[in-house]
C-alpha positions in Angstrom: -20.3 7.4 3.8 -17.9 9.7 2.0 -19.6 12.8 3.4 -18.7 11.9 7.0 -15.1 12.3 8.2 -13.2 9.1 8.5 -10.8 6.8 6.8 -13.2 5.9 4.1 -13.6 9.5 3.1 -9.8 9.9 2.9 -9.6 6.8 0.8 -12.3 8.1 -1.5 -10.6 11.5 -1.9 -7.2 9.9 -2.7 -8.8 7.5 -5.3 -11.0 10.2 -6.8 -7.9 12.4 -7.5 -6.3 9.5 -9.5 -9.1 7.6 -11.1 -12.3 9.8 -11.1 -15.3 9.9 -8.9 -17.2 6.9 -10.4 -14.3 4.5 -9.9 -13.7 5.9 -6.4 -17.4 5.4 -5.4 -17.3 1.7 -6.5 -14.0 1.2 -4.7 -15.4 2.6 -1.5 -18.5 0.5 -1.8 -16.4 -2.6 -2.3 -14.2 -1.7 0.7 -17.3 -1.1 2.8 -18.7 -4.5 1.9 -15.4 -6.2 2.9 -15.4 -4.1 6.1 -19.0 -5.3 6.9 -18.1 -8.9 6.3 -15.0 -8.7 8.5 -16.9 -6.9 11.3 -19.8 -9.5 11.2 -17.5 -12.6 11.1 -15.3 -11.3 13.9 -18.3 -9.9 15.8 -16.5 -6.6 16.4 -17.7 -3.0 16.3 -16.5 -0.4 13.8 -13.6 1.5 15.4 -14.7 4.9 14.0 -18.5 4.6 14.7 -20.3 7.5 16.2 -22.2 6.1 19.2 -24.9 8.7 19.3 -25.8 8.0 15.7 -25.7 4.3 16.2 -28.1 4.5 19.2 -30.5 6.7 17.1 -30.4 4.3 14.2 -30.9 1.2 16.4 -33.9 2.9 18.1 -35.4 3.7 14.8 -35.1 0.1 13.7 -36.7 -1.1 17.0 -39.7 1.2 16.4 -40.1 -0.1 12.8 -40.0 -3.7 14.1 -42.9 -2.9 16.5 -41.2 -2.0 19.8 -43.5 -0.1 22.1 -43.3 3.6 22.0 -42.8 5.0 25.4 -40.5 7.0 27.5 -37.1 7.0 25.9 -33.6 7.4 27.3 -32.4 10.9 27.4 -30.2 11.8 24.5 -31.3 9.3 21.8 -33.0 11.8 19.5 -31.1 14.9 20.6 -27.5 14.5 21.4 -25.4 16.7 23.5 -23.5 19.1 21.3 -20.2 18.4 23.1 -20.6 14.7 22.6 -21.3 15.1 18.9 -18.3 17.3 18.4 -16.1 14.7 20.2 -17.4 11.9 18.0 -16.7 13.9 14.9 -13.2 14.7 16.1 -12.6 11.0 16.6 -13.6 10.4 13.0 -11.4 13.2 11.8 -8.5 11.7 13.7 -9.1 8.4 11.9 -9.1 10.2 8.6 -5.8 11.9 9.5 -4.3 8.6 10.6 -5.2 7.0 7.3 -3.7 9.9 5.3 -0.4 9.7 7.3 -0.3 5.9 6.7 -0.7 6.5 3.0 1.9 9.2 2.9 4.4 7.0 4.8 3.7 4.1 2.4 4.3 6.4 -0.6 7.6 7.6 0.8 8.7 4.0 1.2 7.7 3.2 -2.3 9.7 6.1 -3.6 12.7 5.0 -1.6 12.5 1.5 -3.1 12.3 2.9 -6.6 15.4 5.1 -6.2 17.9 4.5 -9.0 20.6 2.0 -8.1 24.2 3.2 -8.1 25.8 0.2 -9.9 25.9 -0.3 -13.6 23.1 -2.4 -15.1 21.0 -2.6 -11.9 17.9 -1.5 -13.8 18.2 -4.3 -16.3 16.5 -7.7 -16.0 16.5 -11.0 -17.8 18.5 -11.1 -21.0 19.5 -7.5 -20.8 21.1 -8.1 -17.4 22.9 -11.2 -18.7 24.3 -9.3 -21.6 25.4 -6.4 -19.4 27.0 -8.8 -17.0 28.9 -10.4 -19.9 30.2 -7.0 -21.0 31.3 -5.9 -17.6 33.8 -8.7 -17.2 37.4 -7.4 -17.5 39.3 -8.6 -20.5 42.0 -11.1 -19.7 44.8 -12.9 -21.5 44.4 -16.4 -22.8 47.4 -18.7 -22.5 47.8 -21.6 -24.9 50.3 -24.3 -24.6 50.7 -27.0 -27.2 51.6 -29.6 -24.6 52.3 -30.1 -21.0 51.1 -28.7 -17.7 49.7 -25.2 -17.1 51.9 -22.5 -18.5 54.2 -20.3 -16.4 56.2 -17.2 -17.1 59.4 -19.1 -18.0 57.7 -21.5 -20.4 59.2 -21.3 -23.9 56.1 -22.6 -25.7 53.9 -20.0 -24.3 51.6 -18.1 -26.8 49.9 -15.0 -25.6 46.7 -14.0 -27.3 44.9 -10.8 -26.7 41.1 -10.7 -26.9 39.6 -7.8 -28.7 36.1 -6.5 -27.9 33.7 -7.0 -30.8 
């Protein structure tokens, strides 16, 4: 499956570059099994199938099952070269579409991981809480021994300055 052009080959190549060929082969086999299951349960055809190859494989299965040998439709065993080229081009287009999708996805991931411009944005949990605590501006504490909230004319006003420690 990875020898023929198509999205699965593009997936295999991308994964092989990162993880190695053995891991990539297993991943493609798993993806293929999931694809088969989806196609069977939805009763759909594979979008990147090559019809001439499909007809040839189906006829071969019919013969093995005991179908009578006789005059066949024209083009089952020998396909028109132009048709075969068109089918391969369709598969190449699918491969290119997959590669563009992955490239776009990677660009979005890079954009999301761009460093934030405000202080402490990269911190999480306790670190963020500590950072938020430090970023508060220092203020003045007013203390009054009695009475309502202090004002600027209050004689019993004590001003205390907080020091950073």
